[in-house]
C-alpha positions in Angstrom: -22.6 -28.4 22.5 -22.5 -25.7 25.2 -24.2 -22.4 25.4 -20.9 -20.6 25.0 -21.0 -20.9 21.2 -20.3 -17.8 19.2 -19.0 -16.5 15.9 -16.0 -14.2 15.8 -14.5 -12.1 13.0 -11.1 -13.1 11.8 -8.5 -10.7 13.3 -4.7 -10.5 13.6 -5.2 -12.0 17.1 -7.0 -15.1 15.9 -5.5 -15.5 12.4 -3.1 -18.3 13.4 -6.0 -20.3 15.1 -8.0 -19.9 11.9 -5.4 -21.1 9.5 -4.3 -23.8 11.9 -7.8 -25.4 11.9 -7.8 -28.8 10.1 -10.6 -31.2 9.2 -10.1 -34.9 9.4 -7.5 -36.2 6.8 -10.2 -38.2 5.0 -12.2 -35.0 4.5 -9.5 -32.8 3.1 -10.6 -33.4 -0.5 -14.1 -32.2 0.4 -13.4 -28.7 1.6 -10.8 -26.1 1.0 -8.4 -25.2 3.8 -9.2 -22.1 5.8 -6.3 -20.2 4.3 -7.8 -20.5 0.8 -11.1 -19.3 2.2 -9.5 -16.3 3.7 -7.7 -15.5 0.4 -11.1 -15.7 -1.3 -12.6 -13.4 1.4 -9.8 -10.9 0.7 -10.6 -10.7 -3.0 -14.4 -10.7 -2.4 -14.7 -8.3 0.5 -18.3 -7.2 -0.2 -19.5 -10.8 -0.5 -17.6 -13.1 1.8 -18.4 -13.3 5.5 -15.7 -15.4 7.2 -16.1 -16.3 10.9 -14.5 -18.6 13.5 -16.8 -20.8 15.5 -15.8 -20.6 19.2 -16.9 -22.7 22.1 -16.1 -21.1 25.4 -13.3 -19.2 23.6 -11.8 -22.4 22.0 -11.7 -22.5 18.2 -13.8 -25.5 17.0 -14.6 -24.5 13.4 -14.7 -22.0 10.6 -17.5 -20.9 8.3 -17.7 -18.5 5.4 -21.0 -17.2 4.1 -21.9 -15.2 1.0 -24.6 -12.6 0.7 -26.5 -11.3 -2.3 -24.5 -12.7 -5.1 -25.5 -13.0 -8.8 -25.6 -16.8 -8.8 -25.7 -17.1 -12.6 -23.0 -14.5 -13.0 -24.6 -13.2 -16.1 -25.2 -9.6 -14.8 -28.9 -9.8 -15.1 -29.5 -10.0 -11.3 -32.4 -12.4 -11.8 -31.0 -15.1 -9.4 -29.6 -13.4 -6.3 -28.6 -15.8 -3.6 -27.0 -15.9 -0.1 -25.7 -18.9 1.7 -23.0 -21.0 3.2 -19.8 -21.0 1.1 -17.5 -23.0 3.3 -17.8 -25.0 6.6 -14.8 -26.5 8.3 -15.2 -28.2 11.7 -12.0 -29.2 13.4 -11.1 -32.9 13.2 -11.5 -33.6 17.0 -14.7 -31.5 17.3 -17.1 -33.1 14.8 -20.3 -34.6 15.9 -20.9 -32.1 18.7 -23.4 -29.8 17.0 -21.0 -27.2 15.8 -22.0 -27.6 12.1 -25.6 -27.3 13.0 -24.8 -24.1 15.0 -22.9 -22.7 12.0 -25.8 -23.4 9.6 -28.2 -21.8 12.0 -26.0 -18.8 12.5 -25.8 -18.2 8.7 -29.5 -18.7 8.3 -30.1 -16.1 11.1 -27.8 -13.6 9.4 -29.6 -14.2 6.0 -33.0 -13.5 7.8 -31.5 -10.4 9.4 -30.6 -9.1 6.0 -34.1 -9.8 4.6 -33.4 -13.1 2.8 -35.6 -16.1 2.8 -33.5 -18.9 1.4 -30.0 -20.3 2.0 -27.9 -21.9 -0.7 -25.0 -24.3 -0.2 -23.1 -26.9 -2.1 -21.6 -30.2 -1.2 -19.5 -32.9 -2.8 -21.8 -35.8 -3.8 -21.0 -39.3 -2.7 -20.9 -41.5 0.3 -17.9 -39.8 1.9 -19.4 -36.3 1.5 -21.5 -34.2 3.8 -24.8 -34.7 1.9 -26.6 -36.5 4.8 -25.6 -33.7 7.2 -27.2 -31.1 4.9 -30.3 -33.2 4.1 -30.9 -33.8 7.9 -30.9 -30.0 8.4 -33.6 -29.6 5.7 -31.6 -28.6 2.6 -33.2 -29.8 -0.6 -31.2 -30.5 -3.7 -32.2 -28.0 -6.5 -31.1 -30.3 -9.4 -28.2 -27.9 -10.1 -24.5 -28.4 -9.8 -21.8 -25.8 -9.2 -18.2 -26.8 -9.8 -19.2 -30.4 -9.7 -21.0 -30.1 -6.4 -24.6 -30.6 -5.6 -26.5 -27.3 -4.9 -29.0 -27.4 -2.1 -31.4 -24.8 -0.7 -33.1 -24.3 2.7 -36.0 -22.0 3.6 -34.4 -20.0 6.5 -37.9 -19.5 8.1 -38.6 -23.3 8.2 -35.4 -24.7 9.8 -35.6 -28.1 11.4 -33.5 -27.4 14.5 
């Protein structure tokens, strides 16, 4: 991983790079393609935070965060959460610290917005990303969402 890592908003100039990003074929069932994430961001503009992950100007990944959503969706506002909605690291770029950078960037943005915890979900099973999230300090909450395991991380106590 280099020091030239940064996040960039999706623009007309980088849209093709964003939608062209692909995870490994054996991971395609674990994460939605970027084009679906961008469609979701379009219909949830006040919630979704899509960003490209660049290394020295080269597209290496995509993340989408969410901020201050009513997790239960019951309108009570008793469980407001922020977190990582989607993470796609390009097939040839995995294992280089880009996922860790993405999680750290979302955690920093949550802290900047006054939040203290970060929520994410992952597909359970040996072929899923559970070990990645657990190594970063996420703890399963015992909940599931859409068949996925829900995990949380205290953004002030990251293990980076």
